[in-house]
Residue frames as qw, qx, qy, qz and C-alpha x, y, z in Angstrom:
[[0.700, -0.367, -0.607, 0.083, -89.30, 104.28, -6.07],
 [0.282, -0.847, 0.119, -0.436, -89.60, 106.09, -2.79],
 [0.201, 0.444, -0.752, 0.444, -87.20, 105.68, 0.07],
 [0.617, -0.217, 0.451, -0.608, -90.11, 104.60, 2.29],
 [0.938, 0.188, -0.106, -0.270, -90.75, 101.60, 0.05],
 [0.605, 0.456, -0.596, 0.265, -87.08, 100.64, 0.08],
 [0.132, -0.414, 0.655, -0.619, -86.93, 101.01, 3.87],
 [0.790, -0.090, 0.275, -0.541, -90.08, 98.97, 4.36],
 [0.894, 0.305, -0.311, -0.104, -88.78, 96.24, 2.07],
 [0.403, 0.460, -0.672, 0.417, -85.45, 96.05, 3.87],
 [0.434, -0.343, 0.522, -0.649, -87.30, 95.93, 7.18],
 [0.919, 0.035, 0.067, -0.388, -89.34, 92.93, 6.07],
 [0.773, 0.396, -0.477, 0.136, -86.24, 91.14, 4.76],
 [0.115, 0.476, -0.665, 0.564, -84.39, 91.77, 8.01],
 [0.641, -0.232, 0.412, -0.604, -87.31, 90.59, 10.11],
 [0.941, 0.181, -0.159, -0.236, -87.60, 87.44, 8.01],
 [0.589, 0.433, -0.600, 0.323, -83.92, 86.67, 8.46],
 [0.173, -0.424, 0.602, -0.655, -84.15, 87.35, 12.19],
 [0.811, -0.111, 0.242, -0.522, -87.16, 85.08, 12.65],
 [0.887, 0.301, -0.347, -0.054, -85.52, 82.37, 10.58],
 [0.361, 0.462, -0.668, 0.459, -82.40, 82.47, 12.74],
 [0.465, -0.333, 0.502, -0.649, -84.46, 82.33, 15.94],
 [0.914, 0.035, 0.109, -0.389, -86.40, 79.28, 14.79],
 [0.754, 0.425, -0.490, 0.106, -83.35, 77.58, 13.32],
 [0.112, 0.458, -0.697, 0.540, -81.50, 77.90, 16.60],
 [0.624, -0.212, 0.420, -0.624, -84.50, 76.75, 18.58],
 [0.942, 0.172, -0.113, -0.265, -85.09, 73.69, 16.45],
 [0.596, 0.449, -0.605, 0.280, -81.41, 72.76, 16.64],
 [0.157, -0.399, 0.652, -0.625, -81.52, 73.15, 20.43],
 [0.816, -0.071, 0.231, -0.525, -84.65, 70.99, 20.67],
 [0.862, 0.326, -0.383, -0.059, -82.86, 68.36, 18.60],
 [0.365, 0.423, -0.689, 0.463, -80.01, 68.32, 21.12],
 [0.031, 0.024, 0.765, -0.643, -82.20, 68.48, 24.26],
 [0.308, -0.377, -0.681, -0.547, -85.77, 67.31, 23.54],
 [0.380, -0.530, -0.686, 0.324, -86.74, 67.56, 27.22],
 [0.157, -0.406, -0.160, 0.886, -86.40, 71.37, 27.00],
 [0.154, 0.401, 0.666, 0.610, -88.92, 71.69, 24.17],
 [0.158, -0.826, -0.541, 0.002, -91.55, 73.61, 26.18],
 [0.347, -0.748, -0.022, 0.565, -89.13, 76.24, 27.47],
 [0.353, -0.167, 0.499, 0.773, -87.40, 76.61, 24.12],
 [0.123, 0.560, 0.677, 0.461, -90.66, 77.05, 22.23],
 [0.204, -0.886, -0.364, 0.202, -91.73, 79.75, 24.66],
 [0.367, -0.609, 0.209, 0.672, -88.44, 81.59, 24.20],
 [0.316, 0.130, 0.644, 0.685, -88.69, 81.22, 20.42],
 [0.023, 0.750, 0.613, 0.248, -92.19, 82.74, 20.40],
 [0.285, -0.862, -0.154, 0.390, -91.12, 85.63, 22.65],
 [0.395, -0.369, 0.412, 0.734, -88.11, 86.32, 20.41],
 [0.229, 0.388, 0.689, 0.567, -90.29, 86.22, 17.31],
 [0.089, -0.869, -0.486, 0.028, -92.73, 88.65, 18.92],
 [0.333, -0.736, 0.074, 0.585, -89.90, 91.09, 19.65],
 [0.336, -0.097, 0.584, 0.733, -88.57, 90.88, 16.10],
 [0.108, 0.594, 0.702, 0.377, -92.06, 91.31, 14.66],
 [0.191, -0.880, -0.348, 0.261, -92.77, 94.27, 16.93],
 [0.327, -0.578, 0.256, 0.702, -89.58, 96.02, 15.94],
 [0.276, 0.168, 0.688, 0.650, -90.34, 95.38, 12.27],
 [0.014, 0.773, 0.616, 0.150, -93.79, 96.95, 12.63],
 [0.258, -0.842, -0.097, 0.463, -92.32, 100.00, 14.34],
 [0.354, -0.327, 0.478, 0.734, -89.69, 100.34, 11.61],
 [0.202, 0.434, 0.716, 0.508, -92.33, 100.08, 8.86],
 [0.092, -0.880, -0.454, 0.107, -94.46, 102.71, 10.59],
 [0.307, -0.709, 0.144, 0.618, -91.45, 105.05, 10.76],
 [0.338, -0.019, 0.642, 0.688, -90.66, 104.40, 7.09],
 [0.102, 0.632, 0.689, 0.339, -94.21, 105.21, 6.06],
 [0.188, -0.892, -0.280, 0.302, -94.36, 108.36, 8.22],
 [0.326, -0.597, 0.307, 0.665, -91.08, 109.69, 6.79],
 [0.289, 0.061, 0.716, 0.632, -91.82, 108.73, 3.19]]
């Protein structure tokens, strides 16, 4: 198994954990303050986009190096 495949796999696992934590925190916050739902959902989507973007960059680097 190549190191690129291991790096890409770890990247996906890390991104999944990061997105899960973002959404878990957002849903818990919405449960505490339902009136902030719109703002919190926007922040959750922006955070998810950043995590996803970093994961794509990391996968591209893994594939270029491997």
